[in-house]
N, C-alpha and C positions, 0 to 999 in steps of 0.2 A: 410484436410488442403491443399491449393493450392501448387503446386510444382514449378510454374513459379516464377522467381525472378521479383518482381514488384517494380521498381523505379518510384516514382511519381514526375512528373515535377510540380513545384509550380509556381503559378502566383503571382502578386503583387496587393493586394486589393486596395491600394491607387491609383495605376495607373488606375485600372478598374473604380473606383469611379469617378476619374477625367474625364475619357473617357465618362462615362455616362452623366456627367454634360455637357460636351462639345457637345456631340451628341444631347442632348435634346435642348440645346441652339440653335444649328444650325437648329433644326427642328422648331424653332419659338415658343417654350413654349407650352401653353395650346392647346391640340388637338381639343378642341371644336371650335377653330377658323375656321376649315376647314370642318364643317359639310356638307355644300352643295356640295363641290367638292368631298367629300368622299362618298357621297350617291351613291349606286350602282343601276343598273337597275333591280335588282331582289327583290326589296321590302325592302332591308336592310336600316336602318337609316344611316349607314356608312359602307364602305367596307374595310377600312384600320384600322388595330389594331396594336398597339405597345405593345410588351410583353417583360418585363424584365425577364431574365432567368438565372439560375445558372448552372455551369458545373458539375451537379450531375446526378446520374442515375435516380433520381426522374423525371427529365425532358424529358426522352426518348420519351414519347408519343407526346410531343410538336414537337420534331424534326422529328418523324415519320410522323406526320400529314403534316408537311411542305414539306418533301422530297417526300412523296407519293401523293401529290396533294389533300389531304383531305380538306384543307382550301380552295383551289381554287374551289373545287366542291361545296362548300357552298357560293361561291361568295366573299370570303375574301382574302385580301392581308395582311398577317401577317408579321410584321417586328420584328425580334427577337433582343433584346438588351442585350448582356451578362453582368452580374454583378457577383461579387464574394460572396456577401451575400445579401439575399433578403431584409434585413433591409436597405441596401444602397438605394434601390429604393422606400422605403416607402414614403419619402417626395415627390418624383416625382409622385407617385400614388395619393397622397392627392391633389396635384396641377393639376392633369389631364395631366401631361407631359408623363406619360405612362398609358396605359389603363388597363393592366393586369399584375400581377406578378405571374410567375410560380414558383413552389417549395417554395412558401411562407410557412415558418414554422408556424404552427398553434398557437403555444404557444405565440410567439412574437406578432402576428397579433391579436389574441384574446385579449391580454393584451392592445394593442394599442386601440382596439375598446372599451374596458371597460373604459379606461382613457379618451376617447373622442378625441384622436388625429387622429383617422381614423374611418370613418363610413363604416365598413366592409361588403362586400357581397362575398359569396363563389360561384364561378361558377361551379367548379368541384373538386373532390378529385384528388390529385396528386399521393401520394404513401402511403402505409401502411407498418408497420414493418413486416419483414419476417425473418425466422430463420437465424441467424448469419450475417445479413446485418450490424449489429453493435455489437461488442463484447467488453468485458472487458478483457484486455490483461495485462500480467505481464511478467517480465523476466523469462527465463527458470529455472534459479536457485533461484527464489524468494522463501522466506519462507511463502508467502501468498499461502495457499493451498486450502482454502475454502472461501465462501462468508463471513463467520463469521469473517475471518481474515482481512476484509476490514475496519472494524470499526476503525475510527480515522486515517486511512491511506490517503495519498495524491493521489487523482485520477484526471486525466486530462479530462476535457470536453471542447468542442469547444466554448460554450457560457454558462455562469453561469445561473442557474435558467431557464433552457430550456428543450427541449425534452429529452436530455440524462440524466440529473440528475432526471428529473421527472419520467422517466421510470425505471431507476436503483433504485431509492428510493422505488418505488412500489414493485419491485422484492425483495429487501432486507426486506422491511416491512413484506411482506407475509411470508418470511422465518424466521422471527424473528431475523434478523441480524442487527447489528448497522450500522449507516451510516458513510461514509467516509468524509473527508474534500476535497471539490472540488477546483481544480485549473483551471482557464481559460487559455487554450493553444490551438492555432489554429491547425486544423488537420495536416497540413504539418509539424508542429514542434513537434508533439507528439512523433514520433519515436526518434529523438535526445534527447528529454527530458527524455524519459524512459531509453535510453541507458546511459545517464549521471547520472542517479539516482536522477534527480530533482523531479520526482514523483514516487510513488510506483506502479501505474497502470495507464492505459489509457483506456478511453471509446471511441473507434475508429469506425467510420462509413466507409463503402466502398466508394472509393477504397483504402483508407488509412489502413483499417483493414487488408486486404490481404498483403499490402506492409510491414507493421510492422511485421507481422508474418513471412514473407519470409526473410526480411532483417536482423531481429534481432533474428530469431528463437523464437519469443515470444510465450508464452503459453496462450491458451484461458482459462480464469478462469470462465467466465460466458457468456452465450448467451444473449445479450441484447434484444432479441426478444422473450424471454420465458415468461411464465405465471407470473403475470396476465396481461401483456401488449401485448400478441400476437395479431397480426393484427390490432393494434391500429393505427389510422390515424396520420401521421406526417406532411404532407404538402399538399397544394392544389393550385388551380388557383383562385386567388382572385382579386376583383375589388372594386369599391366604390358603395354605394347605388345610388349616383347621376348618375354615368355612366350606371349602370344596368337599372335604371328607364327611362333614356332618350334613351337607345338603346336596347330595349328588343329583337328585332328580330336579331340584330347583336350578342348579348350575346347568344341567343339560337343557332345560327349557329356555333359559336365558341364551345359551349358545345357539339354539335353533332360531330364535327370534332375530338375533344379530346376524346370523348367516343369511336369513331370508332378506333382511334389510340391506346387507352388503350386495346381494345379487341385484336388488333394485337400483342401488347406487351405481353399480357397474354398468348395468344395461341402460339406465336412463339418468344421465348427468343432470338433466333439468330438475329431477327430484331433489338432488343435493343442493342445487342453486336456489331452489325454492325454500329449502330449510335454513340455509345459512343466515339470512337476515333475522330469523326468529330467535337465534341464540348467540350468534357471533356478532362482533362489532363491525359489521359491514352493511352497506345499503344494498338494495336490490340491484342497482347498476354495478356496484363493485362485485357482487356475487357472479355476475355474468362473465366477468373477465378473469376471474381467479383460475389459476391452473390447479386442478384437483389432484390429490394423491390417488393411488390405486387402492381399491377396497377388496381384499381377498375374502372370499366366502368361506374358505377353509384354511386352517393353519398348516403351513408347510415347514416341517422340521428342518429340512435341508436349507431353506432360506434363513431361518432363525440361526442355524449353525454358521452361516456366513457371517452373521453379525457377531456372534460370540467369539468366533475365531479372529475377526478383525479387532475386537476389543482386546483379546489376549495379545495379539501381535503388537498393539500400541500401548500395552501396559495398563489398560483400564480394568482388566481382570488379572489376578495373579495366577490363576490356574484355569484349565479348561472346564467349561460347564456344558453338560449334555442337555440342550433345551428340551429334548424329548422327555426327560424326567420331570419337567415342570408343567407339562401340558395336562389340562383336565380332560380326561377321555370322555 
């Protein structure tokens, strides 16, 4: 358990959403309007890419690629637009006002694809579950001592029917334990909700996981990255079929830069920890104690299929989706 006291500074999603809309409006709307001016001299269809990104550890390779010039080496000018939730940028992606969303949580975007609200294409994987990057936490003096005790209890998740409940349900089902009642509480409010007894447990992801443990002396009941969901993909870099089909060389260049950055993040965690305070709401001290996700340099269809099959099993998809058909080659 980390020893550093981790106080998390919280942002305001509504302000971020407004800022995104204003920025996109100032940019003149649909990015396809500037195809000719964006075309580079290196054979790319366009050199400028707008990426909506979250302040999460998942996005570290994006910022590493930016700061270390990996995008420039590919002839790309990448403009990063911060947002608080990837779903905030979904309408802008559909309208072509942003080209890529980083840290797009697969569950939400696969559901949008199935419903026909987004013609999804996956450029690259973002992050996979790693040990203790998200834990189920309870108060130190809680009478919840085992996973079996969670049955019927109130457990906080960031978004209902998403990656947290999906993975926790899978763990509980494998262990023959009953399921809890989920309550939607944003990560920054999970600590206060647990402290006030509004919920019995929280399913917290980093950096909030470490913060709640340190601030409240909360006890880890369950590693949210344990079997059968170990290493399951949770987020990726996504775009639309229209963008990928019109800009195949640009998409390929972006993928190469992200893959190179993911290799750096995997081989040298200090590179990630140096980036986090620059874009996420954490201090340098907090960044040192955060449990990081895995950063795959290549997209593994079989791993993505684990996720889609789990979604189908739990009713989050009404029919099977072959993730291989969604990958940008």
